[in-house]
VMD Tcl script that builds the backbone (N, CA, C; Angstrom):
set m [mol new atoms 318]
animate dup $m
set s [atomselect $m all]
$s set {name element resname resid chain x y z} {
  {N N MET 1 A 0.825 -1.188 0.000}
  {CA C MET 1 A 0.000 0.000 0.000}
  {C C MET 1 A 0.873 1.257 0.000}
  {N N CYS 2 A 1.922 1.212 0.733}
  {CA C CYS 2 A 2.852 2.336 0.826}
  {C C CYS 2 A 3.507 2.589 -0.533}
  {N N GLN 3 A 3.854 1.516 -1.197}
  {CA C GLN 3 A 4.455 1.671 -2.526}
  {C C GLN 3 A 3.444 2.274 -3.488}
  {N N MET 4 A 2.219 1.886 -3.373}
  {CA C MET 4 A 1.160 2.405 -4.227}
  {C C MET 4 A 0.995 3.902 -4.005}
  {N N MET 5 A 1.034 4.355 -2.764}
  {CA C MET 5 A 0.901 5.780 -2.433}
  {C C MET 5 A 2.092 6.552 -3.005}
  {N N MET 6 A 3.274 5.961 -2.868}
  {CA C MET 6 A 4.475 6.621 -3.381}
  {C C MET 6 A 4.397 6.731 -4.913}
  {N N LEU 7 A 3.924 5.693 -5.552}
  {CA C LEU 7 A 3.764 5.707 -6.999}
  {C C LEU 7 A 2.741 6.757 -7.420}
  {N N ILE 8 A 1.634 6.846 -6.688}
  {CA C ILE 8 A 0.600 7.839 -6.999}
  {C C ILE 8 A 1.162 9.245 -6.812}
  {N N GLU 9 A 1.882 9.466 -5.720}
  {CA C GLU 9 A 2.471 10.780 -5.464}
  {C C GLU 9 A 3.510 11.115 -6.533}
  {N N SER 10 A 4.315 10.130 -6.894}
  {CA C SER 10 A 5.324 10.343 -7.929}
  {C C SER 10 A 4.658 10.683 -9.266}
  {N N THR 11 A 3.614 9.959 -9.580}
  {CA C THR 11 A 2.872 10.207 -10.818}
  {C C THR 11 A 2.217 11.593 -10.780}
  {N N ALA 12 A 1.667 11.951 -9.640}
  {CA C ALA 12 A 1.030 13.268 -9.484}
  {C C ALA 12 A 2.065 14.370 -9.677}
  {N N ARG 13 A 3.256 14.196 -9.087}
  {CA C ARG 13 A 4.323 15.193 -9.256}
  {C C ARG 13 A 4.736 15.286 -10.732}
  {N N GLU 14 A 4.828 14.130 -11.397}
  {CA C GLU 14 A 5.206 14.105 -12.813}
  {C C GLU 14 A 4.150 14.816 -13.659}
  {N N PHE 15 A 2.870 14.540 -13.382}
  {CA C PHE 15 A 1.799 15.236 -14.104}
  {C C PHE 15 A 1.835 16.740 -13.831}
  {N N ASP 16 A 2.122 17.112 -12.598}
  {CA C ASP 16 A 2.229 18.526 -12.230}
  {C C ASP 16 A 3.373 19.192 -13.005}
  {N N ARG 17 A 4.525 18.509 -13.068}
  {CA C ARG 17 A 5.674 19.041 -13.809}
  {C C ARG 17 A 5.335 19.172 -15.290}
  {N N MET 18 A 4.685 18.147 -15.847}
  {CA C MET 18 A 4.316 18.183 -17.255}
  {C C MET 18 A 3.304 19.293 -17.534}
  {N N ALA 19 A 2.391 19.508 -16.598}
  {CA C ALA 19 A 1.397 20.578 -16.762}
  {C C ALA 19 A 2.090 21.946 -16.760}
  {N N LYS 20 A 3.062 22.123 -15.861}
  {CA C LYS 20 A 3.807 23.390 -15.815}
  {C C LYS 20 A 4.596 23.596 -17.106}
  {N N GLU 21 A 5.239 22.556 -17.612}
  {CA C GLU 21 A 5.977 22.657 -18.873}
  {C C GLU 21 A 5.039 22.997 -20.026}
  {N N SER 22 A 3.868 22.378 -20.007}
  {CA C SER 22 A 2.885 22.636 -21.051}
  {C C SER 22 A 2.430 24.097 -21.007}
  {N N LEU 23 A 2.175 24.600 -19.808}
  {CA C LEU 23 A 1.784 26.007 -19.665}
  {C C LEU 23 A 2.896 26.928 -20.142}
  {N N ALA 24 A 4.137 26.596 -19.789}
  {CA C ALA 24 A 5.278 27.405 -20.227}
  {C C ALA 24 A 5.390 27.355 -21.747}
  {N N SER 25 A 5.197 26.170 -22.301}
  {CA C SER 25 A 5.261 26.015 -23.753}
  {C C SER 25 A 4.152 26.818 -24.426}
  {N N ASN 26 A 2.949 26.752 -23.877}
  {CA C ASN 26 A 1.827 27.525 -24.429}
  {C C ASN 26 A 2.118 29.024 -24.353}
  {N N GLY 27 A 2.727 29.447 -23.259}
  {CA C GLY 27 A 3.090 30.862 -23.122}
  {C C GLY 27 A 4.104 31.268 -24.170}
  {N N ALA 28 A 5.069 30.394 -24.434}
  {CA C ALA 28 A 6.079 30.684 -25.460}
  {C C ALA 28 A 5.431 30.759 -26.832}
  {N N VAL 29 A 4.492 29.861 -27.097}
  {CA C VAL 29 A 3.791 29.873 -28.379}
  {C C VAL 29 A 3.004 31.179 -28.522}
  {N N GLU 30 A 2.323 31.604 -27.486}
  {CA C GLU 30 A 1.579 32.863 -27.529}
  {C C GLU 30 A 2.515 34.041 -27.773}
  {N N HIS 31 A 3.667 34.006 -27.107}
  {CA C HIS 31 A 4.650 35.074 -27.287}
  {C C HIS 31 A 5.126 35.108 -28.740}
  {N N LEU 32 A 5.395 33.944 -29.320}
  {CA C LEU 32 A 5.815 33.879 -30.719}
  {C C LEU 32 A 4.708 34.384 -31.654}
  {N N ARG 33 A 3.479 34.051 -31.342}
  {CA C ARG 33 A 2.355 34.537 -32.156}
  {C C ARG 33 A 2.265 36.065 -32.085}
  {N N ASP 34 A 2.429 36.608 -30.881}
  {CA C ASP 34 A 2.404 38.065 -30.718}
  {C C ASP 34 A 3.526 38.718 -31.518}
  {N N GLU 35 A 4.700 38.110 -31.468}
  {CA C GLU 35 A 5.825 38.646 -32.233}
  {C C GLU 35 A 5.560 38.561 -33.732}
  {N N GLN 36 A 4.942 37.473 -34.160}
  {CA C GLN 36 A 4.617 37.304 -35.576}
  {C C GLN 36 A 3.618 38.369 -36.024}
  {N N VAL 37 A 2.619 38.630 -35.199}
  {CA C VAL 37 A 1.629 39.664 -35.523}
  {C C VAL 37 A 2.303 41.028 -35.598}
  {N N ALA 38 A 3.168 41.339 -34.631}
  {CA C ALA 38 A 3.882 42.620 -34.628}
  {C C ALA 38 A 4.780 42.741 -35.855}
  {N N SER 39 A 5.429 41.654 -36.205}
  {CA C SER 39 A 6.301 41.644 -37.380}
  {C C SER 39 A 5.489 41.880 -38.652}
  {N N ARG 40 A 4.351 41.238 -38.757}
  {CA C ARG 40 A 3.484 41.400 -39.924}
  {C C ARG 40 A 2.991 42.851 -40.022}
  {N N GLU 41 A 2.601 43.427 -38.886}
  {CA C GLU 41 A 2.137 44.819 -38.891}
  {C C GLU 41 A 3.259 45.771 -39.298}
  {N N ALA 42 A 4.460 45.527 -38.794}
  {CA C ALA 42 A 5.608 46.369 -39.149}
  {C C ALA 42 A 5.898 46.245 -40.647}
  {N N HIS 43 A 5.817 45.035 -41.169}
  {CA C HIS 43 A 6.049 44.808 -42.598}
  {C C HIS 43 A 5.011 45.565 -43.433}
  {N N GLU 44 A 3.749 45.511 -43.009}
  {CA C GLU 44 A 2.691 46.211 -43.740}
  {C C GLU 44 A 2.925 47.720 -43.724}
  {N N LYS 45 A 3.345 48.252 -42.577}
  {CA C LYS 45 A 3.628 49.687 -42.484}
  {C C LYS 45 A 4.799 50.070 -43.385}
  {N N LEU 46 A 5.835 49.250 -43.392}
  {CA C LEU 46 A 6.982 49.532 -44.253}
  {C C LEU 46 A 6.600 49.465 -45.728}
  {N N THR 47 A 5.793 48.494 -46.076}
  {CA C THR 47 A 5.335 48.363 -47.455}
  {C C THR 47 A 4.512 49.584 -47.862}
  {N N GLN 48 A 3.629 50.013 -46.974}
  {CA C GLN 48 A 2.814 51.198 -47.251}
  {C C GLN 48 A 3.692 52.441 -47.395}
  {N N ALA 49 A 4.677 52.594 -46.513}
  {CA C ALA 49 A 5.584 53.743 -46.589}
  {C C ALA 49 A 6.383 53.708 -47.891}
  {N N ARG 50 A 6.839 52.518 -48.294}
  {CA C ARG 50 A 7.571 52.380 -49.549}
  {C C ARG 50 A 6.695 52.769 -50.734}
  {N N ASP 51 A 5.446 52.293 -50.741}
  {CA C ASP 51 A 4.529 52.600 -51.837}
  {C C ASP 51 A 4.259 54.100 -51.919}
  {N N GLU 52 A 4.067 54.735 -50.764}
  {CA C GLU 52 A 3.831 56.180 -50.740}
  {C C GLU 52 A 5.065 56.931 -51.236}
  {N N ALA 53 A 6.242 56.487 -50.832}
  {CA C ALA 53 A 7.485 57.134 -51.277}
  {C C ALA 53 A 7.645 56.986 -52.791}
  {N N GLN 54 A 7.295 55.827 -53.328}
  {CA C GLN 54 A 7.378 55.624 -54.778}
  {C C GLN 54 A 6.414 56.545 -55.513}
  {N N LYS 55 A 5.196 56.691 -54.977}
  {CA C LYS 55 A 4.213 57.578 -55.611}
  {C C LYS 55 A 4.719 59.018 -55.589}
  {N N GLU 56 A 5.269 59.438 -54.457}
  {CA C GLU 56 A 5.800 60.799 -54.353}
  {C C GLU 56 A 6.957 61.001 -55.328}
  {N N ALA 57 A 7.828 60.016 -55.426}
  {CA C ALA 57 A 8.970 60.120 -56.340}
  {C C ALA 57 A 8.487 60.191 -57.793}
  {N N GLN 58 A 7.490 59.411 -58.134}
  {CA C GLN 58 A 6.955 59.435 -59.497}
  {C C GLN 58 A 6.303 60.784 -59.799}
  {N N ALA 59 A 5.571 61.312 -58.835}
  {CA C ALA 59 A 4.934 62.620 -59.025}
  {C C ALA 59 A 5.999 63.707 -59.182}
  {N N TRP 60 A 7.028 63.633 -58.360}
  {CA C TRP 60 A 8.112 64.614 -58.434}
  {C C TRP 60 A 8.826 64.517 -59.782}
  {N N ALA 61 A 9.082 63.299 -60.238}
  {CA C ALA 61 A 9.760 63.104 -61.523}
  {C C ALA 61 A 8.898 63.626 -62.676}
  {N N ALA 62 A 7.606 63.400 -62.601}
  {CA C ALA 62 A 6.707 63.893 -63.650}
  {C C ALA 62 A 6.692 65.423 -63.663}
  {N N LYS 63 A 6.639 66.036 -62.484}
  {CA C LYS 63 A 6.662 67.501 -62.404}
  {C C LYS 63 A 7.982 68.044 -62.930}
  {N N LEU 64 A 9.068 67.409 -62.541}
  {CA C LEU 64 A 10.381 67.840 -62.998}
  {C C LEU 64 A 10.477 67.742 -64.523}
  {N N SER 65 A 9.975 66.660 -65.070}
  {CA C SER 65 A 9.982 66.480 -66.529}
  {C C SER 65 A 9.168 67.581 -67.207}
  {N N THR 66 A 8.011 67.892 -66.651}
  {CA C THR 66 A 7.166 68.956 -67.201}
  {C C THR 66 A 7.874 70.305 -67.107}
  {N N ASP 67 A 8.506 70.585 -65.965}
  {CA C ASP 67 A 9.238 71.845 -65.792}
  {C C ASP 67 A 10.399 71.961 -66.784}
  {N N ILE 68 A 11.108 70.859 -66.982}
  {CA C ILE 68 A 12.235 70.863 -67.926}
  {C C ILE 68 A 11.733 71.129 -69.343}
  {N N GLU 69 A 10.636 70.478 -69.711}
  {CA C GLU 69 A 10.076 70.684 -71.051}
  {C C GLU 69 A 9.624 72.138 -71.226}
  {N N ALA 70 A 9.029 72.719 -70.201}
  {CA C ALA 70 A 8.600 74.125 -70.271}
  {C C ALA 70 A 9.809 75.043 -70.450}
  {N N GLU 71 A 10.891 74.771 -69.738}
  {CA C GLU 71 A 12.111 75.573 -69.884}
  {C C GLU 71 A 12.704 75.419 -71.279}
  {N N ARG 72 A 12.673 74.210 -71.814}
  {CA C ARG 72 A 13.153 73.989 -73.192}
  {C C ARG 72 A 12.370 74.839 -74.184}
  {N N GLU 73 A 11.048 74.841 -74.010}
  {CA C GLU 73 A 10.198 75.621 -74.905}
  {C C GLU 73 A 10.505 77.112 -74.785}
  {N N LYS 74 A 10.742 77.601 -73.565}
  {CA C LYS 74 A 11.091 79.012 -73.379}
  {C C LYS 74 A 12.410 79.340 -74.068}
  {N N ILE 75 A 13.395 78.479 -73.890}
  {CA C ILE 75 A 14.706 78.691 -74.514}
  {C C ILE 75 A 14.576 78.666 -76.036}
  {N N LYS 76 A 13.809 77.695 -76.533}
  {CA C LYS 76 A 13.598 77.581 -77.981}
  {C C LYS 76 A 12.944 78.851 -78.522}
  {N N ALA 77 A 11.934 79.356 -77.827}
  {CA C ALA 77 A 11.246 80.570 -78.264}
  {C C ALA 77 A 12.195 81.765 -78.228}
  {N N THR 78 A 13.035 81.845 -77.188}
  {CA C THR 78 A 13.992 82.950 -77.084}
  {C C THR 78 A 15.006 82.900 -78.208}
  {N N VAL 79 A 15.516 81.711 -78.506}
  {CA C VAL 79 A 16.496 81.549 -79.587}
  {C C VAL 79 A 15.852 81.889 -80.936}
  {N N GLU 80 A 14.635 81.393 -81.165}
  {CA C GLU 80 A 13.937 81.683 -82.413}
  {C C GLU 80 A 13.704 83.187 -82.578}
  {N N LYS 81 A 13.317 83.843 -81.472}
  {CA C LYS 81 A 13.081 85.281 -81.516}
  {C C LYS 81 A 14.382 86.017 -81.828}
  {N N ALA 82 A 15.465 85.616 -81.176}
  {CA C ALA 82 A 16.765 86.265 -81.424}
  {C C ALA 82 A 17.205 86.049 -82.867}
  {N N CYS 83 A 17.019 84.863 -83.394}
  {CA C CYS 83 A 17.381 84.579 -84.794}
  {C C CYS 83 A 16.542 85.422 -85.741}
  {N N GLN 84 A 15.241 85.519 -85.465}
  {CA C GLN 84 A 14.349 86.322 -86.307}
  {C C GLN 84 A 14.764 87.789 -86.273}
  {N N GLU 85 A 15.075 88.305 -85.073}
  {CA C GLU 85 A 15.507 89.708 -84.964}
  {C C GLU 85 A 16.816 89.932 -85.717}
  {N N ARG 86 A 17.727 88.983 -85.608}
  {CA C ARG 86 A 19.004 89.107 -86.328}
  {C C ARG 86 A 18.775 89.077 -87.839}
  {N N TYR 87 A 17.916 88.167 -88.276}
  {CA C TYR 87 A 17.598 88.073 -89.707}
  {C C TYR 87 A 16.985 89.386 -90.201}
  {N N GLU 88 A 16.031 89.903 -89.418}
  {CA C GLU 88 A 15.379 91.149 -89.808}
  {C C GLU 88 A 16.378 92.308 -89.832}
  {N N ALA 89 A 17.295 92.342 -88.848}
  {CA C ALA 89 A 18.322 93.399 -88.816}
  {C C ALA 89 A 19.239 93.276 -90.029}
  {N N GLN 90 A 19.630 92.043 -90.367}
  {CA C GLN 90 A 20.488 91.841 -91.540}
  {C C GLN 90 A 19.749 92.216 -92.818}
  {N N ALA 91 A 18.460 91.872 -92.879}
  {CA C ALA 91 A 17.658 92.200 -94.057}
  {C C ALA 91 A 17.528 93.719 -94.190}
  {N N ALA 92 A 17.305 94.403 -93.059}
  {CA C ALA 92 A 17.187 95.867 -93.093}
  {C C ALA 92 A 18.514 96.494 -93.511}
  {N N ALA 93 A 19.632 95.944 -92.992}
  {CA C ALA 93 A 20.957 96.468 -93.363}
  {C C ALA 93 A 21.215 96.238 -94.853}
  {N N THR 94 A 20.829 95.079 -95.339}
  {CA C THR 94 A 21.023 94.765 -96.761}
  {C C THR 94 A 20.173 95.692 -97.609}
  {N N GLN 95 A 18.946 95.932 -97.215}
  {CA C GLN 95 A 18.076 96.837 -97.968}
  {C C GLN 95 A 18.637 98.256 -97.957}
  {N N ALA 96 A 19.182 98.660 -96.797}
  {CA C ALA 96 A 19.769 99.999 -96.710}
  {C C ALA 96 A 20.975 100.097 -97.628}
  {N N GLU 97 A 21.784 99.067 -97.665}
  {CA C GLU 97 A 22.953 99.069 -98.563}
  {C C GLU 97 A 22.503 99.118 -100.021}
  {N N MET 98 A 21.469 98.333 -100.345}
  {CA C MET 98 A 20.963 98.315 -101.721}
  {C C MET 98 A 20.397 99.689 -102.099}
  {N N ALA 99 A 19.706 100.292 -101.156}
  {CA C ALA 99 A 19.152 101.625 -101.429}
  {C C ALA 99 A 20.277 102.620 -101.661}
  {N N GLU 100 A 21.344 102.507 -100.906}
  {CA C GLU 100 A 22.496 103.398 -101.054}
  {C C GLU 100 A 23.181 103.161 -102.398}
  {N N VAL 101 A 23.296 101.898 -102.766}
  {CA C VAL 101 A 23.909 101.558 -104.050}
  {C C VAL 101 A 23.046 102.105 -105.175}
  {N N GLU 102 A 21.741 101.967 -105.070}
  {CA C GLU 102 A 20.828 102.467 -106.094}
  {C C GLU 102 A 20.948 103.986 -106.211}
  {N N ARG 103 A 21.079 104.681 -105.090}
  {CA C ARG 103 A 21.227 106.136 -105.109}
  {C C ARG 103 A 22.545 106.519 -105.771}
  {N N GLY 104 A 23.553 105.688 -105.506}
  {CA C GLY 104 A 24.857 105.959 -106.095}
  {C C GLY 104 A 24.869 105.720 -107.591}
  {N N LEU 105 A 24.011 104.826 -108.050}
  {CA C LEU 105 A 23.947 104.515 -109.471}
  {C C LEU 105 A 23.169 105.581 -110.229}
  {N N ARG 106 A 22.401 106.339 -109.622}
  {CA C ARG 106 A 21.570 107.336 -110.306}
  {C C ARG 106 A 22.314 108.546 -110.543}
}
mol reanalyze $m
mol bondsrecalc $m
mol representation Tube
mol addrep $m
């Protein structure tokens, strides 16, 4: 009978130890799940921040491209205007020379 009691007590202690290990294991699993959830949330935030940064960069690049094209058009118009003025000045000078030559021929 004494051996039976000792066996029961030993078994009870073993079950108690196993129950504590199981609880500790369950706690570790919960902790890992919490970390996984936090990691997933951090990943989603980083992905969202990356996507927003890409959109901003694309918008900035499009604006920059538009600004550059506008400046090109301004420069082109200025050069064309300067060329036209030079042509007109040369044409006026040539006409003045021709008029002078014609006066000299008369």
